[in-house]
N, C-alpha and C positions, 0 to 999 in steps of 0.2 A: 169536808173531814180529810180529803187528802194535803188541805194548808197545812189542818190541826196536826197531824200525824209527821208531817215536813217541821214543822218548827219543836212538836219536837225532838225527833229526830237531830236538828240542828244544834239545838238547845243538850242532848246528850254528849254529843261527840264533841261540843267546847264546855261542860262544863265535868268534864271526866275528871280533867289535868288535877280539879282540887278536892280535898278532901272537905267535906259540910260538915261538923259538930252536927248531933240530933237534937234539934232546937228542944225549949220546953217544952210548946206549944204542937209538939205531934202529931198532924190528921193520924187516924189508928190507918192501916191496907184499906181495908174493906169500904171504908168513906170515900177516901181518896178513889178508891173505882171507879166509884158512884160520881164525884165530883167530876171524875172527868170522862165518864160516858153521859152526862148530861152536858158537858163543854161539847163531847163531839156532835150531839146529836143537833142539839142550837145548835153550829154551828154549820149547819145545814139550810139555820133558816138565811145564812147569805144567799145560800146556793139559790134560792126559791125566790127570795128578795131581797138584791145587790144592795138597796142602800137603807136596810139593816143596819140599828145600832147597833155595834158585837159590843161593846160596851157596857150595854144596856141590858145587853144580853147574855154578859161573863156577871154582871154586879147583880141579876138575878138572881143566876147558878147559885154562886156565893151565900145571895141568903138566905135560897129555899136549903145550902143545911146548914146554915146558922154559923159563914166561918168568915172569916174579913180577910183581905186581901194579904195584906202581912203573914197569918197564917198558912191560907194557902203555899205562898211565893217557901214562906223557909220551908213548910214540908216537903215540895216541889222542888226544890234544889236539896235537900235530902235525898231522898229514895232517890235523884235520877243520878245522886253522886257512887248509887250502891248497885249496879246495875240487875241482880240478880234479885230484887226487890220490886223495882222498877217493871220489869218482864211482869213477875208476880199479877204484880195493880194494872197492867196493860191486860192482861188474859184475865181478869174480873172486870177490867173494863166493858169487852169484848162478848163475852159472856153475858153483861147485865144489857147492852144493847141487844142482842140477841137471842133474849129473853123477852125482849118488849115486844120487838118483832120476829117474828122464827121466820119470816119470807125469808129473813136478808140472807140468809146459810144460805140458799140456793144461788140465792146471787151473788154471792160469795165465787161458791164453785163454781158457776158461771165464770166469772170474771180467771180463776185461778184457769181453766182446761183455755182459755184465751193467754194468757200472760203466762205460763211457767215457771217466768224469771221472775215473779214477783217475790222478793223478800222474805224471809223467816218471819218478822213478825205481824202479816200481815193475809201472810194461810190459818 
């Protein structure tokens, strides 16, 4: 999950310089949050099974949501260029993950206490 978050941070830093037009096939914010939550959950596959084919995992997530890669990419570029909207999407994705595994909240709180210098979006 850390790799995914680092990717999103780096991507957002470099993406903020451009203004991206709203794509015709923009994925709704709620659906985008669900997709990002699924990516984060399935990203843990790599932790458990390092030889997992993450490309297949990505295809599975997109197929599950009936979204093609271009639509996802275009929507992601648009949302990442609008930080307020992307913050909302990440917050919703976090809630989706916590709803699926309520025990995670305790784990996250424990990690916060161990490292109070975590970035705001990880709190």
